[in-house]
Biopython code that builds the backbone (N, CA, C, O; Angstrom):
import numpy as np
from Bio.PDB.StructureBuilder import StructureBuilder

atoms = [
    (1, "UNK", "N", (0.424, 5.666, -6.444)),
    (1, "UNK", "CA", (1.467, 4.738, -6.028)),
    (1, "UNK", "C", (1.770, 3.791, -7.185)),
    (1, "UNK", "O", (0.864, 3.340, -7.886)),
    (2, "UNK", "N", (3.033, 3.501, -7.373)),
    (2, "UNK", "CA", (3.457, 2.583, -8.424)),
    (2, "UNK", "C", (3.518, 1.167, -7.840)),
    (2, "UNK", "O", (4.511, 0.768, -7.232)),
    (3, "UNK", "N", (2.441, 0.430, -8.041)),
    (3, "UNK", "CA", (2.370, -0.915, -7.469)),
    (3, "UNK", "C", (3.460, -1.831, -8.011)),
    (3, "UNK", "O", (3.967, -2.681, -7.279)),
    (4, "UNK", "N", (3.831, -1.671, -9.281)),
    (4, "UNK", "CA", (4.859, -2.539, -9.861)),
    (4, "UNK", "C", (6.168, -2.407, -9.092)),
    (4, "UNK", "O", (6.806, -3.413, -8.781)),
    (5, "UNK", "N", (6.571, -1.188, -8.785)),
    (5, "UNK", "CA", (7.812, -0.970, -8.031)),
    (5, "UNK", "C", (7.687, -1.514, -6.609)),
    (5, "UNK", "O", (8.632, -2.092, -6.073)),
    (6, "UNK", "N", (6.531, -1.326, -6.012)),
    (6, "UNK", "CA", (6.315, -1.801, -4.638)),
    (6, "UNK", "C", (6.393, -3.319, -4.569)),
    (6, "UNK", "O", (7.086, -3.872, -3.716)),
    (7, "UNK", "N", (5.684, -3.987, -5.467)),
    (7, "UNK", "CA", (5.691, -5.447, -5.445)),
    (7, "UNK", "C", (7.055, -6.013, -5.820)),
    (7, "UNK", "O", (7.460, -7.050, -5.293)),
    (8, "UNK", "N", (7.768, -5.343, -6.723)),
    (8, "UNK", "CA", (9.127, -5.787, -7.066)),
    (8, "UNK", "C", (10.007, -5.705, -5.824)),
    (8, "UNK", "O", (10.765, -6.628, -5.526)),
    (9, "UNK", "N", (9.899, -4.599, -5.109)),
    (9, "UNK", "CA", (10.714, -4.417, -3.912)),
    (9, "UNK", "C", (10.378, -5.456, -2.840)),
    (9, "UNK", "O", (11.266, -5.967, -2.158)),
    (10, "UNK", "N", (9.101, -5.758, -2.702)),
    (10, "UNK", "CA", (8.670, -6.702, -1.672)),
    (10, "UNK", "C", (8.906, -8.164, -2.056)),
    (10, "UNK", "O", (8.782, -9.053, -1.214)),
    (11, "UNK", "N", (9.241, -8.413, -3.303)),
    (11, "UNK", "CA", (9.392, -9.793, -3.770)),
    (11, "UNK", "C", (10.663, -10.468, -3.264)),
    (11, "UNK", "O", (10.775, -11.692, -3.330)),
    (12, "UNK", "N", (11.606, -9.703, -2.768)),
    (12, "UNK", "CA", (12.886, -10.273, -2.340)),
    (12, "UNK", "C", (12.936, -10.415, -0.818)),
    (12, "UNK", "O", (12.628, -9.460, -0.106)),
    (13, "UNK", "N", (13.322, -11.594, -0.306)),
    (13, "UNK", "CA", (13.350, -11.804, 1.149)),
    (13, "UNK", "C", (14.346, -10.898, 1.876)),
    (13, "UNK", "O", (14.106, -10.537, 3.028)),
    (14, "UNK", "N", (15.440, -10.528, 1.245)),
    (14, "UNK", "CA", (16.413, -9.635, 1.890)),
    (14, "UNK", "C", (15.787, -8.262, 2.097)),
    (14, "UNK", "O", (15.942, -7.659, 3.160)),
    (15, "UNK", "N", (15.081, -7.767, 1.084)),
    (15, "UNK", "CA", (14.443, -6.462, 1.216)),
    (15, "UNK", "C", (13.334, -6.489, 2.263)),
    (15, "UNK", "O", (13.141, -5.517, 2.993)),
    (16, "UNK", "N", (12.609, -7.595, 2.335)),
    (16, "UNK", "CA", (11.580, -7.712, 3.371)),
    (16, "UNK", "C", (12.219, -7.716, 4.760)),
    (16, "UNK", "O", (11.667, -7.150, 5.703)),
    (17, "UNK", "N", (13.370, -8.347, 4.880)),
    (17, "UNK", "CA", (14.062, -8.370, 6.174)),
    (17, "UNK", "C", (14.572, -6.977, 6.542)),
    (17, "UNK", "O", (14.535, -6.593, 7.711)),
    (18, "UNK", "N", (15.046, -6.220, 5.556)),
    (18, "UNK", "CA", (15.468, -4.839, 5.809)),
    (18, "UNK", "C", (14.285, -4.025, 6.333)),
    (18, "UNK", "O", (14.432, -3.253, 7.281)),
    (19, "UNK", "N", (13.121, -4.197, 5.720)),
    (19, "UNK", "CA", (11.927, -3.480, 6.189)),
    (19, "UNK", "C", (11.580, -3.880, 7.628)),
    (19, "UNK", "O", (11.178, -3.041, 8.433)),
    (20, "UNK", "N", (11.739, -5.166, 7.939)),
    (20, "UNK", "CA", (11.487, -5.629, 9.316)),
    (20, "UNK", "C", (12.435, -4.927, 10.296)),
    (20, "UNK", "O", (12.022, -4.521, 11.382)),
    (21, "UNK", "N", (13.694, -4.789, 9.911)),
    (21, "UNK", "CA", (14.663, -4.094, 10.769)),
    (21, "UNK", "C", (14.255, -2.641, 10.980)),
    (21, "UNK", "O", (14.347, -2.115, 12.090)),
    (22, "UNK", "N", (13.806, -2.001, 9.912)),
    (22, "UNK", "CA", (13.486, -0.576, 9.969)),
    (22, "UNK", "C", (12.173, -0.280, 10.683)),
    (22, "UNK", "O", (11.911, 0.872, 11.028)),
    (23, "UNK", "N", (11.351, -1.286, 10.909)),
    (23, "UNK", "CA", (10.097, -1.022, 11.620)),
    (23, "UNK", "C", (10.376, -0.618, 13.066)),
    (23, "UNK", "O", (9.513, -0.039, 13.725)),
    (24, "UNK", "N", (11.569, -0.918, 13.557)),
    (24, "UNK", "CA", (11.954, -0.542, 14.915)),
    (24, "UNK", "C", (12.569, 0.850, 14.995)),
    (24, "UNK", "O", (12.885, 1.334, 16.081)),
    (25, "UNK", "N", (12.738, 1.492, 13.839)),
    (25, "UNK", "CA", (13.288, 2.849, 13.831)),
    (25, "UNK", "C", (14.405, 3.025, 12.824)),
    (25, "UNK", "O", (14.833, 2.081, 12.161)),
    (26, "UNK", "N", (14.858, 4.248, 12.731)),
    (26, "UNK", "CA", (15.897, 4.657, 11.782)),
    (26, "UNK", "C", (17.199, 3.900, 12.046)),
    (26, "UNK", "O", (17.586, 3.685, 13.195)),
    (27, "UNK", "N", (17.862, 3.501, 10.964)),
    (27, "UNK", "CA", (19.153, 2.801, 11.074)),
    (27, "UNK", "C", (20.117, 3.343, 10.026)),
    (27, "UNK", "O", (19.707, 3.755, 8.941)),
    (28, "UNK", "N", (21.394, 3.336, 10.364)),
    (28, "UNK", "CA", (22.403, 3.726, 9.385)),
    (28, "UNK", "C", (22.631, 2.570, 8.417)),
    (28, "UNK", "O", (22.302, 1.421, 8.711)),
    (29, "UNK", "N", (23.191, 2.889, 7.275)),
    (29, "UNK", "CA", (23.500, 1.854, 6.289)),
    (29, "UNK", "C", (24.427, 0.801, 6.900)),
    (29, "UNK", "O", (24.252, -0.394, 6.662)),
    (30, "UNK", "N", (25.400, 1.239, 7.676)),
    (30, "UNK", "CA", (26.330, 0.310, 8.319)),
    (30, "UNK", "C", (25.647, -0.624, 9.298)),
    (30, "UNK", "O", (25.991, -1.803, 9.381)),
    (31, "UNK", "N", (24.682, -0.105, 10.037)),
    (31, "UNK", "CA", (23.930, -0.947, 10.971)),
    (31, "UNK", "C", (23.127, -2.001, 10.215)),
    (31, "UNK", "O", (23.043, -3.153, 10.642)),
    (32, "UNK", "N", (22.548, -1.606, 9.103)),
    (32, "UNK", "CA", (21.779, -2.555, 8.289)),
    (32, "UNK", "C", (22.692, -3.636, 7.744)),
    (32, "UNK", "O", (22.360, -4.820, 7.811)),
    (33, "UNK", "N", (23.834, -3.249, 7.206)),
    (33, "UNK", "CA", (24.795, -4.210, 6.655)),
    (33, "UNK", "C", (25.213, -5.208, 7.718)),
    (33, "UNK", "O", (25.407, -6.387, 7.419)),
    (34, "UNK", "N", (25.356, -4.750, 8.962)),
    (34, "UNK", "CA", (25.785, -5.612, 10.062)),
    (34, "UNK", "C", (24.846, -6.770, 10.354)),
    (34, "UNK", "O", (25.236, -7.727, 11.023)),
    (35, "UNK", "N", (23.623, -6.700, 9.868)),
    (35, "UNK", "CA", (22.640, -7.763, 10.105)),
    (35, "UNK", "C", (22.671, -8.849, 9.023)),
    (35, "UNK", "O", (21.930, -9.828, 9.103)),
    (36, "UNK", "N", (23.516, -8.675, 8.028)),
    (36, "UNK", "CA", (23.530, -9.603, 6.900)),
    (36, "UNK", "C", (24.943, -10.097, 6.629)),
    (36, "UNK", "O", (25.930, -9.433, 6.949)),
    (37, "UNK", "N", (25.011, -11.267, 6.037)),
    (37, "UNK", "CA", (26.290, -11.821, 5.599)),
    (37, "UNK", "C", (26.439, -11.516, 4.103)),
    (37, "UNK", "O", (26.522, -12.419, 3.270)),
    (38, "UNK", "N", (26.471, -10.215, 3.791)),
    (38, "UNK", "CA", (26.557, -9.739, 2.412)),
    (38, "UNK", "C", (27.459, -8.518, 2.384)),
    (38, "UNK", "O", (27.741, -7.916, 3.420)),
    (39, "UNK", "N", (27.906, -8.160, 1.193)),
    (39, "UNK", "CA", (28.737, -6.970, 1.064)),
    (39, "UNK", "C", (27.881, -5.717, 1.212)),
    (39, "UNK", "O", (26.663, -5.751, 1.041)),
    (40, "UNK", "N", (28.537, -4.632, 1.529)),
    (40, "UNK", "CA", (27.848, -3.353, 1.612)),
    (40, "UNK", "C", (27.239, -2.972, 0.276)),
    (40, "UNK", "O", (26.167, -2.369, 0.233)),
    (41, "UNK", "N", (27.908, -3.317, -0.814)),
    (41, "UNK", "CA", (27.397, -2.998, -2.147)),
    (41, "UNK", "C", (26.085, -3.737, -2.423)),
    (41, "UNK", "O", (25.175, -3.180, -3.038)),
    (42, "UNK", "N", (25.990, -4.962, -1.979)),
    (42, "UNK", "CA", (24.764, -5.739, -2.187)),
    (42, "UNK", "C", (23.604, -5.139, -1.395)),
    (42, "UNK", "O", (22.493, -5.019, -1.912)),
    (43, "UNK", "N", (23.859, -4.765, -0.148)),
    (43, "UNK", "CA", (22.815, -4.139, 0.662)),
    (43, "UNK", "C", (22.445, -2.778, 0.068)),
    (43, "UNK", "O", (21.275, -2.396, 0.077)),
    (44, "UNK", "N", (23.417, -2.059, -0.437)),
    (44, "UNK", "CA", (23.154, -0.775, -1.083)),
    (44, "UNK", "C", (22.216, -0.941, -2.277)),
    (44, "UNK", "O", (21.328, -0.118, -2.498)),
    (45, "UNK", "N", (22.420, -2.005, -3.038)),
    (45, "UNK", "CA", (21.541, -2.310, -4.171)),
    (45, "UNK", "C", (20.103, -2.530, -3.692)),
    (45, "UNK", "O", (19.161, -2.004, -4.284)),
    (46, "UNK", "N", (19.941, -3.301, -2.626)),
    (46, "UNK", "CA", (18.613, -3.568, -2.084)),
    (46, "UNK", "C", (17.965, -2.284, -1.542)),
    (46, "UNK", "O", (16.767, -2.065, -1.727)),
    (47, "UNK", "N", (18.751, -1.452, -0.884)),
    (47, "UNK", "CA", (18.232, -0.186, -0.373)),
    (47, "UNK", "C", (17.807, 0.739, -1.515)),
    (47, "UNK", "O", (16.826, 1.473, -1.393)),
    (48, "UNK", "N", (18.544, 0.701, -2.613)),
    (48, "UNK", "CA", (18.196, 1.513, -3.788)),
    (48, "UNK", "C", (16.825, 1.113, -4.331)),
    (48, "UNK", "O", (16.027, 1.977, -4.692)),
    (49, "UNK", "N", (16.551, -0.172, -4.388)),
    (49, "UNK", "CA", (15.249, -0.654, -4.876)),
    (49, "UNK", "C", (14.139, -0.258, -3.898)),
    (49, "UNK", "O", (13.051, 0.133, -4.321)),
    (50, "UNK", "N", (14.408, -0.357, -2.604)),
    (50, "UNK", "CA", (13.416, 0.053, -1.610)),
    (50, "UNK", "C", (13.140, 1.555, -1.690)),
    (50, "UNK", "O", (11.998, 1.987, -1.532)),
    (51, "UNK", "N", (14.186, 2.350, -1.936)),
    (51, "UNK", "CA", (13.996, 3.794, -2.088)),
    (51, "UNK", "C", (13.191, 4.103, -3.343)),
    (51, "UNK", "O", (12.307, 4.960, -3.319)),
    (52, "UNK", "N", (13.488, 3.415, -4.433)),
    (52, "UNK", "CA", (12.782, 3.639, -5.697)),
    (52, "UNK", "C", (11.290, 3.355, -5.535)),
    (52, "UNK", "O", (10.458, 4.010, -6.164)),
    (53, "UNK", "N", (10.958, 2.392, -4.704)),
    (53, "UNK", "CA", (9.558, 2.040, -4.433)),
    (53, "UNK", "C", (8.956, 2.925, -3.335)),
    (53, "UNK", "O", (7.800, 2.736, -2.956)),
    (54, "UNK", "N", (9.722, 3.877, -2.828)),
    (54, "UNK", "CA", (9.297, 4.775, -1.745)),
    (54, "UNK", "C", (8.949, 4.036, -0.458)),
    (54, "UNK", "O", (8.182, 4.546, 0.359)),
    (55, "UNK", "N", (9.498, 2.853, -0.272)),
    (55, "UNK", "CA", (9.257, 2.109, 0.962)),
    (55, "UNK", "C", (10.176, 2.567, 2.092)),
    (55, "UNK", "O", (9.882, 2.337, 3.265)),
    (56, "UNK", "N", (11.280, 3.210, 1.743)),
    (56, "UNK", "CA", (12.179, 3.765, 2.752)),
    (56, "UNK", "C", (12.581, 5.182, 2.355)),
    (56, "UNK", "O", (12.596, 5.541, 1.177)),
    (57, "UNK", "N", (12.904, 5.970, 3.370)),
    (57, "UNK", "CA", (13.442, 7.308, 3.188)),
    (57, "UNK", "C", (14.909, 7.283, 3.558)),
    (57, "UNK", "O", (15.334, 6.523, 4.428)),
    (58, "UNK", "N", (15.672, 8.120, 2.889)),
    (58, "UNK", "CA", (17.103, 8.236, 3.139)),
    (58, "UNK", "C", (17.390, 9.634, 3.678)),
    (58, "UNK", "O", (16.916, 10.627, 3.127)),
    (59, "UNK", "N", (18.165, 9.705, 4.753)),
    (59, "UNK", "CA", (18.583, 10.976, 5.335)),
    (59, "UNK", "C", (20.092, 10.945, 5.503)),
    (59, "UNK", "O", (20.641, 9.994, 6.060)),
    (60, "UNK", "N", (20.765, 11.989, 5.019)),
    (60, "UNK", "CA", (22.218, 12.066, 5.166)),
    (60, "UNK", "C", (22.549, 13.024, 6.304)),
    (60, "UNK", "O", (22.085, 14.164, 6.340)),
    (61, "UNK", "N", (23.371, 12.527, 7.238)),
    (61, "UNK", "CA", (23.832, 13.333, 8.359)),
    (61, "UNK", "C", (25.344, 13.180, 8.433)),
    (61, "UNK", "O", (25.858, 12.121, 8.792)),
    (62, "UNK", "N", (26.041, 14.247, 8.089)),
    (62, "UNK", "CA", (27.504, 14.245, 8.006)),
    (62, "UNK", "C", (27.966, 13.113, 7.091)),
    (62, "UNK", "O", (27.634, 13.114, 5.905)),
    (63, "UNK", "N", (28.717, 12.155, 7.610)),
    (63, "UNK", "CA", (29.235, 11.055, 6.785)),
    (63, "UNK", "C", (28.366, 9.805, 6.820)),
    (63, "UNK", "O", (28.770, 8.754, 6.324)),
    (64, "UNK", "N", (27.185, 9.912, 7.399)),
    (64, "UNK", "CA", (26.328, 8.741, 7.558)),
    (64, "UNK", "C", (25.049, 8.893, 6.753)),
    (64, "UNK", "O", (24.544, 9.999, 6.559)),
    (65, "UNK", "N", (24.536, 7.763, 6.289)),
    (65, "UNK", "CA", (23.243, 7.722, 5.607)),
    (65, "UNK", "C", (22.322, 6.867, 6.470)),
    (65, "UNK", "O", (22.642, 5.728, 6.810)),
    (66, "UNK", "N", (21.177, 7.439, 6.814)),
    (66, "UNK", "CA", (20.199, 6.739, 7.635)),
    (66, "UNK", "C", (18.967, 6.411, 6.804)),
    (66, "UNK", "O", (18.587, 7.159, 5.903)),
    (67, "UNK", "N", (18.360, 5.290, 7.121)),
    (67, "UNK", "CA", (17.159, 4.841, 6.423)),
    (67, "UNK", "C", (16.053, 4.640, 7.434)),
    (67, "UNK", "O", (16.285, 4.208, 8.563)),
    (68, "UNK", "N", (14.838, 4.965, 7.005)),
    (68, "UNK", "CA", (13.673, 4.701, 7.845)),
    (68, "UNK", "C", (12.508, 4.279, 6.973)),
    (68, "UNK", "O", (12.422, 4.629, 5.796)),
    (69, "UNK", "N", (11.625, 3.526, 7.576)),
    (69, "UNK", "CA", (10.464, 2.979, 6.893)),
    (69, "UNK", "C", (9.475, 4.087, 6.550)),
    (69, "UNK", "O", (9.173, 4.935, 7.389)),
    (70, "UNK", "N", (8.974, 4.079, 5.319)),
    (70, "UNK", "CA", (7.922, 4.999, 4.896)),
    (70, "UNK", "C", (6.597, 4.256, 5.027)),
    (70, "UNK", "O", (6.205, 3.506, 4.133)),
    (71, "UNK", "N", (5.923, 4.466, 6.127)),
    (71, "UNK", "CA", (4.690, 3.721, 6.386)),
    (71, "UNK", "C", (3.528, 4.197, 5.520)),
    (71, "UNK", "O", (2.511, 3.510, 5.424)),
    (72, "UNK", "N", (3.661, 5.357, 4.891)),
    (72, "UNK", "CA", (2.601, 5.856, 4.014)),
    (72, "UNK", "C", (2.344, 4.884, 2.870)),
    (72, "UNK", "O", (1.192, 4.588, 2.554)),
    (73, "UNK", "N", (3.403, 4.390, 2.253)),
    (73, "UNK", "CA", (3.259, 3.446, 1.142)),
    (73, "UNK", "C", (2.656, 2.141, 1.648)),
    (73, "UNK", "O", (1.814, 1.546, 0.975)),
    (74, "UNK", "N", (3.072, 1.698, 2.809)),
    (74, "UNK", "CA", (2.520, 0.474, 3.397)),
    (74, "UNK", "C", (1.023, 0.662, 3.662)),
    (74, "UNK", "O", (0.222, -0.233, 3.390)),
    (75, "UNK", "N", (0.655, 1.821, 4.189)),
    (75, "UNK", "CA", (-0.762, 2.105, 4.444)),
    (75, "UNK", "C", (-1.576, 2.101, 3.146)),
    (75, "UNK", "O", (-2.676, 1.551, 3.105)),
    (76, "UNK", "N", (-1.036, 2.715, 2.086)),
    (76, "UNK", "CA", (-1.730, 2.740, 0.796)),
    (76, "UNK", "C", (-1.906, 1.331, 0.243)),
    (76, "UNK", "O", (-2.958, 0.992, -0.300)),
    (77, "UNK", "N", (-0.872, 0.520, 0.386)),
    (77, "UNK", "CA", (-0.929, -0.856, -0.096)),
    (77, "UNK", "C", (-1.985, -1.653, 0.677)),
    (77, "UNK", "O", (-2.763, -2.396, 0.079)),
    (78, "UNK", "N", (-2.009, -1.501, 1.992)),
    (78, "UNK", "CA", (-3.001, -2.208, 2.806)),
    (78, "UNK", "C", (-4.419, -1.756, 2.476)),
    (78, "UNK", "O", (-5.342, -2.570, 2.446)),
    (79, "UNK", "N", (-4.591, -0.476, 2.231)),
    (79, "UNK", "CA", (-5.903, 0.050, 1.858)),
    (79, "UNK", "C", (-6.358, -0.548, 0.526)),
    (79, "UNK", "O", (-7.510, -0.955, 0.376)),
    (80, "UNK", "N", (-5.434, -0.594, -0.436)),
    (80, "UNK", "CA", (-5.763, -1.168, -1.749)),
    (80, "UNK", "C", (-6.118, -2.645, -1.621)),
    (80, "UNK", "O", (-7.095, -3.102, -2.213)),
    (81, "UNK", "N", (-5.332, -3.392, -0.852)),
    (81, "UNK", "CA", (-5.599, -4.818, -0.664)),
    (81, "UNK", "C", (-6.929, -5.038, 0.055)),
    (81, "UNK", "O", (-7.675, -5.956, -0.284)),
    (82, "UNK", "N", (-7.220, -4.213, 1.027)),
    (82, "UNK", "CA", (-8.483, -4.314, 1.741)),
    (82, "UNK", "C", (-9.659, -4.046, 0.806)),
    (82, "UNK", "O", (-10.676, -4.738, 0.857)),
    (83, "UNK", "N", (-9.506, -3.032, -0.050)),
    (83, "UNK", "CA", (-10.548, -2.713, -1.020)),
    (83, "UNK", "C", (-10.708, -3.850, -2.032)),
    (83, "UNK", "O", (-11.825, -4.177, -2.435)),
    (84, "UNK", "N", (-9.605, -4.437, -2.432)),
    (84, "UNK", "CA", (-9.632, -5.548, -3.386)),
    (84, "UNK", "C", (-10.357, -6.747, -2.793)),
    (84, "UNK", "O", (-11.132, -7.420, -3.473)),
    (85, "UNK", "N", (-10.097, -7.004, -1.522)),
    (85, "UNK", "CA", (-10.733, -8.120, -0.834)),
    (85, "UNK", "C", (-12.229, -7.895, -0.694)),
    (85, "UNK", "O", (-13.016, -8.838, -0.771)),
    (86, "UNK", "N", (-12.616, -6.655, -0.489)),
    (86, "UNK", "CA", (-14.022, -6.342, -0.296)),
    (86, "UNK", "C", (-14.436, -6.618, 1.143)),
    (86, "UNK", "O", (-13.669, -7.152, 1.944)),
    (87, "UNK", "N", (-15.651, -6.242, 1.436)),
    (87, "UNK", "CA", (-16.133, -6.443, 2.795)),
    (87, "UNK", "C", (-17.519, -7.033, 2.804)),
    (87, "UNK", "O", (-18.084, -7.342, 1.755)),
    (88, "UNK", "N", (-18.059, -7.187, 3.978)),
    (88, "UNK", "CA", (-19.393, -7.766, 4.137)),
    (88, "UNK", "C", (-20.449, -6.915, 3.453)),
    (88, "UNK", "O", (-21.451, -7.441, 2.970)),
    (89, "UNK", "N", (-20.237, -5.612, 3.407)),
    (89, "UNK", "CA", (-21.244, -4.710, 2.866)),
    (89, "UNK", "C", (-21.167, -4.557, 1.352)),
    (89, "UNK", "O", (-22.024, -3.903, 0.758)),
    (90, "UNK", "N", (-20.162, -5.144, 0.721)),
    (90, "UNK", "CA", (-20.046, -5.072, -0.746)),
    (90, "UNK", "C", (-21.087, -5.968, -1.389)),
    (90, "UNK", "O", (-21.368, -7.069, -0.916)),
    (91, "UNK", "N", (-21.651, -5.471, -2.476)),
    (91, "UNK", "CA", (-22.629, -6.288, -3.206)),
    (91, "UNK", "C", (-21.894, -7.278, -4.101)),
    (91, "UNK", "O", (-20.889, -6.930, -4.721)),
    (92, "UNK", "N", (-22.384, -8.491, -4.169)),
    (92, "UNK", "CA", (-21.765, -9.529, -5.007)),
    (92, "UNK", "C", (-22.529, -9.702, -6.284)),
    (92, "UNK", "O", (-22.159, -10.530, -7.116)),
]
sb = StructureBuilder()
sb.init_structure("model")
sb.init_model(0)
sb.init_chain("A")
sb.init_seg("    ")
for serial, (resi, resn, name, xyz) in enumerate(atoms, 1):
    if name == "N":
        sb.init_residue(resn, " ", resi, " ")
    sb.init_atom(name, np.array(xyz, "f"), 0.0, 1.0, " ", f" {name:<3s}", serial, name[0])
structure = sb.get_structure()
């Protein structure tokens, strides 16, 4: 996993909000845009960064593009953070 891309993607509050929206399921690009007071191009830019970090998947169906959360990357990140934190059984 490319942590630099993941942390870059997570550093922006708009991208974090997009991920929050997608935790409820797949959404079209238009549905995502509808939740923000921004242009479609701006949201597209944010989605591009999330895709580059593999935090979201893109599926094209006819004239629509749908996005969904890639929980695999989130799981890997949580595992890494948990390992970094250590546990009771780790030697100090």
